[in-house]
VMD Tcl script that draws the C-alpha trace (Angstrom):
set ca {
  {0.06 -0.44 0.13}
  {2.62 2.53 0.55}
  {4.42 1.35 -2.40}
  {0.91 1.88 -4.71}
  {1.11 5.92 -2.50}
  {4.02 7.18 -3.16}
  {3.68 6.08 -6.91}
  {0.84 8.65 -7.00}
  {2.09 10.75 -5.51}
  {5.16 10.72 -8.28}
  {2.46 10.73 -10.10}
  {1.39 13.40 -9.77}
  {4.08 15.63 -7.80}
  {6.27 14.78 -10.57}
  {8.66 14.12 -7.58}
  {9.73 12.23 -5.07}
  {8.94 13.34 -1.54}
  {11.75 14.49 1.29}
  {14.75 12.02 2.47}
  {13.25 12.66 5.80}
  {9.94 11.87 4.79}
  {10.77 8.41 3.35}
  {12.61 7.74 5.99}
  {9.08 8.36 7.96}
  {7.48 6.14 5.65}
  {9.95 3.58 6.44}
  {10.04 3.59 10.18}
  {6.05 3.54 9.66}
  {5.45 0.50 7.69}
  {8.15 -1.23 9.93}
  {6.21 0.13 12.87}
  {3.01 -1.38 11.27}
  {5.08 -4.71 9.95}
  {6.01 -5.37 14.12}
  {2.36 -4.19 15.17}
  {0.80 -7.40 12.96}
  {3.41 -9.64 14.26}
  {2.76 -8.96 17.95}
  {-1.03 -9.06 16.47}
  {-0.69 -12.57 14.79}
  {1.32 -13.58 17.93}
  {-0.99 -12.28 20.67}
  {-3.91 -14.24 18.22}
  {-2.26 -17.30 18.14}
  {-1.81 -17.39 21.54}
  {-5.51 -16.43 22.15}
  {-7.32 -19.26 19.34}
  {-4.81 -22.14 21.03}
  {-5.85 -21.85 24.04}
  {-8.99 -21.83 23.47}
  {-8.78 -24.98 21.25}
  {-9.40 -28.64 23.19}
  {-6.75 -30.04 20.98}
  {-4.18 -26.70 20.79}
  {-3.83 -25.88 24.21}
  {-0.97 -28.94 25.15}
  {1.37 -26.49 22.91}
  {1.33 -23.98 25.89}
  {2.63 -23.79 29.05}
  {2.81 -25.26 31.49}
  {1.21 -28.56 29.44}
  {4.57 -27.55 26.90}
  {7.52 -25.47 27.41}
  {7.49 -21.54 26.98}
  {10.20 -21.84 23.94}
  {8.08 -24.50 22.02}
  {5.44 -21.41 21.66}
  {7.90 -18.79 21.54}
  {10.00 -20.86 18.15}
  {6.43 -21.30 16.22}
  {5.87 -17.94 16.46}
  {9.63 -16.28 16.15}
  {9.43 -18.83 12.00}
  {5.89 -17.39 11.16}
  {4.69 -14.47 12.44}
  {8.57 -12.36 12.93}
  {11.52 -13.99 10.74}
  {10.45 -12.96 7.33}
  {10.36 -9.32 9.16}
  {13.98 -9.90 10.96}
  {15.15 -10.97 7.93}
  {13.95 -8.24 5.00}
  {14.86 -5.88 7.62}
  {18.44 -6.36 8.55}
  {18.58 -6.77 4.22}
  {16.84 -3.38 3.94}
  {19.47 -1.50 6.71}
  {22.48 -3.47 5.13}
  {20.86 -1.56 1.66}
  {20.33 1.66 3.42}
  {24.05 1.49 5.11}
  {25.33 0.32 1.53}
  {23.53 2.64 -0.33}
  {24.66 5.33 1.44}
  {29.15 4.17 1.89}
  {28.41 3.15 -2.37}
  {26.64 7.46 -1.79}
  {30.45 8.74 0.76}
  {32.70 7.11 -1.35}
  {31.58 7.97 -4.67}
  {30.16 11.24 -3.73}
  {26.64 10.70 -4.71}
  {27.61 10.25 -8.05}
  {25.29 6.34 -8.18}
  {22.06 7.44 -6.14}
  {20.47 10.22 -4.96}
  {19.34 10.80 -2.01}
  {16.29 9.68 -2.01}
  {17.32 6.18 -3.03}
  {18.37 4.71 -0.01}
  {14.74 4.58 1.29}
  {12.92 3.19 -1.74}
  {15.24 0.81 -2.05}
  {14.27 -0.47 2.12}
  {11.09 0.24 1.62}
  {10.74 -1.71 -1.73}
  {13.26 -4.32 0.19}
  {10.22 -4.95 3.11}
  {7.65 -4.58 1.69}
  {7.89 -7.26 -0.96}
  {9.41 -9.94 2.27}
  {12.39 -12.68 2.11}
  {13.19 -13.70 -0.78}
  {11.23 -11.75 -3.11}
  {12.93 -8.99 -1.38}
  {16.61 -10.47 -3.06}
  {14.42 -10.84 -6.44}
  {13.26 -7.09 -5.88}
  {17.03 -6.36 -6.21}
  {17.72 -9.25 -8.88}
  {14.89 -6.96 -10.83}
  {16.17 -3.60 -10.71}
  {19.36 -4.39 -11.47}
  {19.08 -6.25 -13.91}
  {15.99 -3.47 -14.56}
  {19.21 -0.48 -14.70}
  {21.59 -2.26 -16.60}
  {19.13 -2.95 -19.78}
  {18.44 0.41 -20.06}
  {21.90 1.40 -19.96}
  {22.83 -0.44 -22.11}
  {19.01 0.76 -24.51}
  {20.29 4.26 -23.79}
  {23.73 3.47 -25.11}
  {22.25 2.10 -28.31}
  {19.61 5.34 -28.31}
  {22.63 7.45 -28.23}
  {24.70 6.21 -30.27}
  {22.43 6.01 -33.59}
  {21.14 9.53 -33.02}
  {24.76 9.93 -32.07}
  {23.47 12.14 -29.05}
  {25.99 10.53 -26.67}
  {27.03 12.14 -23.74}
  {29.61 10.88 -21.11}
  {28.89 12.64 -18.02}
  {25.45 10.67 -18.30}
  {24.77 8.90 -15.58}
  {21.27 6.26 -15.66}
  {19.24 7.40 -12.20}
  {17.89 4.19 -10.54}
  {15.13 6.55 -9.24}
  {12.42 5.44 -11.13}
  {13.40 2.53 -10.98}
  {12.73 1.16 -6.93}
  {8.86 1.82 -7.24}
  {7.62 0.19 -10.20}
  {10.03 -2.97 -9.85}
  {8.76 -3.97 -6.12}
  {5.30 -3.14 -7.23}
  {5.53 -5.64 -10.05}
  {7.40 -8.72 -7.57}
  {4.44 -8.12 -5.44}
  {2.18 -8.20 -8.01}
  {4.40 -11.14 -9.46}
  {5.23 -13.33 -6.37}
  {3.33 -16.18 -6.50}
  {4.25 -16.93 -9.48}
  {8.17 -15.72 -8.58}
  {8.10 -18.70 -5.53}
  {7.34 -21.25 -7.88}
  {10.92 -21.58 -9.52}
  {12.89 -23.86 -7.37}
  {15.47 -21.71 -6.01}
  {13.96 -19.13 -5.43}
  {11.46 -21.73 -2.97}
  {14.71 -22.64 -1.84}
  {15.75 -19.55 -0.04}
  {12.61 -19.68 1.80}
  {13.22 -22.94 3.22}
  {16.81 -22.17 4.17}
  {16.26 -19.12 5.39}
  {11.95 -19.58 6.66}
}
mol new
graphics top color blue
foreach p $ca { graphics top sphere $p radius 0.5 }
foreach p [lrange $ca 0 end-1] q [lrange $ca 1 end] { graphics top cylinder $p $q radius 0.2 }
display resetview
């Protein structure tokens, strides 16, 4: 939903919100996802506590570690992995920008990458990053081909990923049911979660 809202904002205003707004949107999405996981935890506890069959899986009959392990695996693990991957990407974009003096990414992009990763969840977030990089490479080679044909090549031109992150994240979300059927992607899901 946040990706769609940002894309609509981009289409209407023809610009992204400033980086502080994007950071706040990213943090809000992370907070909402944690609230969702906490809600799932309490809902699961309630359902198990009121079921004659599942009541035996709760303390005092079963150690609390069984329930906490189950909840972490099914309510929190994908979120934690996605959040770690998003923070790693944000830090990576920031460091690359510092090292190359802002040559590769706009300031907004680190939050767009993080938002795309956290919104697509693991392992789709890995697919999202790979699709985005592939799309950037394809667009860059397309630009080079068109510029060479028109004889308007500019060596100082740089292709920005700014307008690639959100559409690719939405495309990844839309196609996630199809993509997850790929055995390699399914292997990542089973391996980590």
